[in-house]
N, C-alpha and C positions, 0 to 999 in steps of 0.2 A: 205905288208899292212901298217906297221906302218909309213914308208916314205910316202906313198900316203896319210895318215891321216895328218901327219905333213904339206905336202905341201898344202892341203886345207885350214888347220888352219892358216897357214902362209899367205895364198892368202887371205881368209877373213879378218885377221886382217890388211892387207895392204890396202884392200879396204875400210874398215871402216875409216883407217886414212887419206886415199885420200879424201873420202868423208867430213870428218870433216876439212880438209885443205880447201876444196873447199867451205866451208860454208853450205854445203848439209848434215845435219844430218837426213835426212829422211830414211826410210828404203828402201834401194837400192839394197837389195840382190836379185840377179838374173837379174837385169837390167844392161846388156852388154852395151848398147847404152849409158848410164850414164858414165860408166868407160871409155870408148872409148872417149866420148866427153870431159872428164877431161883430159886423156891424150893428145887429140889433142890441147886443150887450152894450156896446160903446155909446149907442145912442141913448139908450135907457139911463146910462150912468151921467151922462153929459146934459140930457135933455134936448137932444138933437133929433129930428125925426131920421129915421133908419135910411132912407135914400139919399139923405145929404151927408152921409158919415163918408168922410175921406180920409187919407193917409194922415193928415194935419190933426184930425179929431184923435185917431188913434195915438198919435204923440202926445197929444194932450192929456187924453186918457192915461197914459202910462207915466207920465210926469205927475199926475195926482195921486199917484200910487194905486190905483184900481190894479187888481189882478184876478186872472181867471183862475176857476179850480182846475186842477190836473183831470184831464179827460172830459172836461164839461163839454167840449164841443166833437168829440167822437160820435159818429152817426149813430153808434148803439146807445148812446145817451141822450138823443134826441128823440122825442116824440115822432111817431109817423106823420101826424098832422103837421108838426112844424116842419119837418123835412119836405112835406108837398107845398107848404106854404113858402118856405125858402125858394124852393123851385119856381114856383110862381111868380115870387119877386123878382127874381132874375130876368124872367121872360115879360115883367111888366104886366101881367094879367090880372094879378091880385090885388086887392084895395091897399094902398099905402098906409102907413101908419102916420 
């Protein structure tokens, strides 16, 4: 049980750091599409497959002075098709990029 708790705590810390690096410090907890959208953006900018993007790539992305536009990852600014795709990505049922 302890390993599981550690995993979720680490994941939450990483997601908070991702949001901060993306300039989005709103409450994103439970917003899978935002995290997937972050990963897609970083992957595109760095030439890494989306599913391979880790917190290290976010740090590299930020160090290279890439920045996201304000509100870019708010659900209302993401197309319904992309939102569905991001949710599918998280479940592993959509084709990977």
